[in-house]
C-alpha positions in Angstrom: -0.1 189.4 -16.9 2.5 192.1 -17.3 2.1 195.2 -15.1 4.0 198.5 -14.9 3.8 199.8 -11.4 4.3 203.5 -10.9 5.1 205.2 -7.6 4.5 208.8 -8.6 6.7 211.6 -7.7 8.2 214.7 -9.4 11.8 214.3 -8.1 11.8 210.5 -8.1 9.1 208.5 -9.9 9.5 204.8 -9.2 8.8 202.4 -12.0 8.8 198.6 -12.0 7.6 195.9 -14.3 6.4 192.5 -12.9 5.0 189.6 -14.9 3.0 186.7 -13.6 -0.4 185.5 -12.4 -1.9 185.2 -8.9 -0.8 182.0 -7.1 2.4 181.5 -9.2 5.9 182.8 -8.8 6.3 186.4 -10.2 9.1 187.7 -12.3 10.6 191.2 -12.2 11.3 192.4 -15.8 12.7 195.8 -14.8 12.9 198.4 -12.1 14.2 202.0 -11.9 13.4 205.6 -11.2 12.6 208.5 -13.5 14.4 211.5 -11.9 13.9 215.2 -12.5 16.0 218.1 -11.0 14.1 219.8 -8.1 15.2 223.2 -9.4 13.9 222.8 -12.9 10.7 224.5 -14.1 7.6 222.4 -13.4 6.6 222.1 -17.1 10.1 220.7 -17.9 9.8 218.2 -15.0 6.5 217.0 -16.2 7.8 216.5 -19.7 10.8 214.5 -18.3 8.4 212.3 -16.2 6.3 211.7 -19.4 9.3 210.8 -21.5 10.6 208.4 -18.8 7.3 206.6 -18.5 6.9 206.5 -22.3 10.3 204.8 -22.5 9.2 202.2 -19.9 6.0 201.6 -21.8 7.9 201.2 -25.1 10.4 198.9 -23.7 8.2 196.6 -21.6 4.8 196.8 -23.3 2.7 196.2 -20.1 -0.9 195.0 -20.3 -1.8 197.1 -17.2 -0.5 200.1 -15.4 -0.9 200.3 -11.6 -0.4 203.7 -10.0 -0.4 204.6 -6.4 -3.6 206.5 -5.5 -2.6 210.0 -4.2 -3.7 210.6 -0.7 -3.8 213.7 1.4 -0.6 214.7 3.1 0.3 217.6 5.3 2.6 219.1 2.7 0.3 220.5 -0.1 3.3 221.1 -2.3 4.4 217.4 -2.1 0.9 216.1 -2.7 0.5 218.4 -5.8 3.7 217.0 -7.3 2.7 213.5 -6.6 -0.7 214.1 -8.2 0.8 215.7 -11.2 3.2 212.8 -11.8 0.3 210.3 -11.2 -1.7 212.1 -13.9 1.2 211.9 -16.3 1.4 208.1 -15.8 -2.4 207.7 -16.3 -2.3 209.9 -19.4 0.6 207.9 -21.0 -1.3 204.7 -20.4 -4.6 206.0 -21.6 -3.0 207.4 -24.8 -2.0 203.8 -25.6 -5.3 202.2 -24.5 -3.7 200.5 -21.5 -6.0 200.0 -18.5 -5.0 201.9 -15.3 -5.7 200.8 -11.8 -5.2 202.9 -8.7 -4.2 201.3 -5.4 -3.9 203.0 -2.1 -0.6 202.8 -0.1 -2.3 200.8 2.6 -3.8 198.4 0.1 -0.4 197.8 -1.5 1.3 197.3 1.9 -1.5 194.8 3.0 -1.3 192.9 -0.3 2.5 192.5 -0.2 3.3 192.3 3.6 -0.1 191.3 5.1 -0.2 194.6 7.0 -1.5 197.9 5.7 0.7 199.7 8.3 4.0 198.1 7.1 7.0 200.4 6.8 9.2 200.9 3.8 11.8 198.4 5.0 9.1 195.7 5.4 7.8 196.4 1.9 11.3 196.3 0.4 12.0 193.0 2.2 8.8 191.3 0.9 9.3 192.6 -2.6 12.8 191.1 -2.5 11.5 187.8 -1.3 8.5 187.6 -3.6 10.6 188.4 -6.7 13.6 186.3 -5.5 16.0 189.2 -5.7 19.4 189.4 -4.2 18.8 192.7 -2.5 15.9 195.2 -2.0 15.6 197.6 -5.0 16.9 201.1 -4.2 15.7 203.7 -3.7 12.5 202.8 -1.9 10.4 204.4 -4.7 11.6 201.6 -7.0 10.6 198.9 -4.5 7.2 200.6 -4.0 6.6 200.5 -7.8 7.3 196.8 -7.8 4.9 196.4 -4.8 2.2 198.2 -6.8 2.6 195.8 -9.7 2.5 192.8 -7.4 -0.6 194.1 -5.7 -2.3 194.6 -9.0 -1.4 191.1 -10.2 -2.8 189.5 -7.1 -5.9 191.7 -6.8 -6.9 192.1 -10.4 -8.7 188.7 -10.8 -10.9 189.4 -7.8 -11.6 193.0 -8.9 -12.5 191.8 -12.4 -15.0 189.2 -11.0 -16.6 192.0 -8.9 -16.8 194.3 -11.9 -18.4 191.5 -14.0 -20.9 190.7 -11.3 -21.9 194.4 -11.0 -22.2 194.7 -14.7 -24.4 191.6 -14.8 -26.5 192.9 -12.0 -26.9 196.3 -13.7 -27.8 194.7 -17.0 -30.4 192.4 -15.3 -31.9 195.4 -13.4 -32.1 197.4 -16.6 -33.8 194.5 -18.4 -36.3 194.2 -15.6 -37.2 197.9 -16.0 -37.7 197.8 -19.7 -39.7 194.6 -19.8 
């Protein structure tokens, strides 16, 4: 499974590609940050984020895109930019027919470190260890993008089984009503 992780942001949008399957060693295929100038017009910044994500999709051809689920913050301006960058990532993937998964920050931290309250340094250290890197990816947005991809690889099999079970249950319930 090849996953593009996206840590959305307007100034720094972290991107990272990880390949592997749950229970086996994972491989980092690329990591970086799509940057936009803070003083640029919003529309131009969104186009720059789109172009950057499209380049990553073209280069790495992921099977899935994992995006950090936007959560409420005290700074409305910050959360708006994060939500806009998140929407761009989802749009780029949907345009290509690539499934998108949203993961909360605490879900990602718990998957990678074992604690949903881990700090950025702990996440970076575990990403470094899990991907057998020489040093933590910088900036933290890049490490977070890799953590998103790792989280998805590890959690996708269980999520798929749950979705299939719900679909079977719904189909059986529907058959029971029409019989």
